[in-house]
C-alpha positions in Angstrom: 62.6 212.7 8.8 63.1 214.7 12.0 64.8 213.4 15.2 61.7 212.6 17.2 60.2 209.9 15.0 63.7 208.3 14.5 64.2 208.3 18.4 60.7 206.8 18.8 61.5 204.1 16.4 64.8 203.5 18.1 63.0 203.2 21.4 60.6 200.6 20.1 63.4 198.8 18.3 65.4 198.6 21.6 62.7 197.0 23.7 61.8 194.5 20.8 65.4 193.4 20.4 66.0 192.1 23.9 66.9 193.8 27.1 69.4 191.5 28.7 72.3 193.5 27.5 71.4 196.2 30.0 72.4 193.9 32.8 75.9 193.6 31.5 76.3 197.2 30.4 78.3 199.8 32.3 75.6 202.4 31.7 72.0 202.1 33.1 69.3 201.2 30.7 66.7 204.1 30.5 63.8 205.0 28.2 62.8 208.6 27.6 59.2 209.2 28.6 58.7 211.7 25.8 59.8 209.0 23.3 57.5 206.5 24.8 54.5 209.0 24.6 55.4 209.8 21.1 55.5 206.1 20.1 52.1 205.6 21.8 50.7 208.5 19.8 52.1 207.0 16.6 50.5 203.7 17.4 47.1 205.4 18.0 47.6 207.2 14.7 48.1 203.7 13.0 51.6 204.6 11.7 52.5 201.2 10.1 56.0 201.1 11.5 54.9 201.7 15.1 52.0 199.3 14.7 54.3 196.6 13.4 56.7 197.2 16.4 53.8 197.1 18.8 52.7 193.8 17.3 56.2 192.4 17.8 56.3 193.6 21.3 52.9 192.0 22.1 54.1 188.8 20.6 57.2 188.8 22.8 54.9 189.7 25.8 52.8 186.7 25.1 55.8 184.5 25.3 56.8 186.1 28.6 53.3 185.4 29.9 54.0 181.7 29.6 57.3 181.8 31.5 57.2 180.6 35.1 58.1 182.9 37.9 61.9 182.6 38.4 63.0 181.9 41.9 66.4 182.0 43.7 65.4 178.7 45.2 65.9 177.0 41.7 69.7 177.3 41.7 72.0 174.4 42.5 74.9 176.3 44.0 74.4 178.1 47.3 76.1 181.2 48.7 78.8 180.9 51.4 76.1 181.6 54.0 74.4 178.3 53.2 71.1 180.1 52.8 69.5 179.4 49.5 67.5 182.6 49.7 70.8 184.5 49.2 71.2 185.7 45.7 74.2 184.0 44.3 76.3 184.9 41.3 79.9 185.6 40.6 82.1 187.0 37.9 83.1 184.6 35.1 86.9 184.5 36.0 86.4 183.7 39.7 86.9 180.1 41.0 86.7 178.3 44.3 90.0 178.4 46.0 91.6 174.8 45.7 93.8 175.5 48.8 90.9 175.7 51.2 88.3 173.3 52.3 85.3 175.6 51.7 86.8 177.1 48.5 86.8 180.6 50.1 87.9 183.2 49.3 87.4 182.7 45.5 90.4 183.4 43.4 90.7 185.0 40.0 92.0 183.0 37.1 92.4 185.4 34.3 91.2 184.2 31.0 89.7 181.0 32.4 85.9 181.2 32.5 84.2 179.3 35.3 81.2 177.6 33.5 79.1 177.9 36.7 79.2 181.7 36.5 76.8 181.8 33.5 74.8 178.6 34.2 71.5 178.0 35.8 73.6 176.8 38.9 73.6 180.5 40.0 70.9 183.2 40.0 72.4 185.3 37.2 70.5 183.8 34.3 67.2 183.9 36.1 67.8 187.5 37.0 68.4 188.3 33.3 65.3 186.4 32.2 63.2 187.9 34.9 64.4 191.4 34.0 63.6 190.9 30.4 60.1 189.5 31.2 59.3 192.5 33.5 60.6 195.0 31.0 58.8 193.4 28.1 55.5 193.1 30.1 55.7 196.6 31.4 56.3 198.1 28.0 53.6 195.9 26.4 51.2 197.1 29.1 52.1 200.7 28.3 51.5 200.2 24.6 48.4 198.0 24.9 45.0 198.1 26.6 45.6 194.5 27.9 45.8 195.0 31.7 46.7 191.3 32.3 50.2 192.2 31.2 50.6 194.4 34.3 49.6 191.6 36.8 52.0 189.2 35.3 54.8 191.7 35.0 54.6 192.7 38.7 54.8 189.0 39.9 58.5 188.5 39.5 59.1 191.8 41.4 56.7 190.8 44.2 58.7 187.6 44.6 61.7 189.7 45.6 59.9 190.9 48.7 61.1 189.0 51.8 57.6 187.9 52.8 57.6 185.4 49.9 58.9 181.8 50.1 60.9 182.6 47.0 62.2 185.9 48.3 65.9 186.5 48.0 68.4 188.1 50.3 70.7 190.3 48.2 74.4 189.5 48.3 76.4 192.3 46.8 79.8 190.5 46.5 79.9 186.8 46.3 82.6 185.1 48.4 84.0 188.5 49.2 87.1 188.9 51.1 88.9 192.1 52.1 92.0 191.0 50.1 89.9 191.4 47.0 89.5 195.1 47.3 
């Protein structure tokens, strides 16, 4: 078996297995256009492995179609600005400062995981879920004639635009202080 079919299978396997790891990885998550085109050709040629992978992807897309749009307004914790539209997350080992009234600046407690860091109290989980849904729906649209996948897949991205009541204001470093850097 030459390297192109193997890479094509790897490509389909990657997007069928879950994409959230890309949000935690040091390297960006990318797909090769040639591999995607090859995979599409194999599906058109009815290659059983590729058709099976397409079916798994479409099943995952059908689940994503049932998910609600994820909103920054759904979190229970709010950024230091007090604006719920501000995207809010923080690293797992950072905690509110017990020595200040407002808890700022956050302090690092090495090895002690703040349970709020990975909970629905912040925006991180919703960002992961939204990214997974958008990636799944975009790939399913690419490998399927179902155009409805595109409309639903673009919805979460459109909600990031400031005109939306659910729009978010990016916050690159939660509770940042100059002493942290």
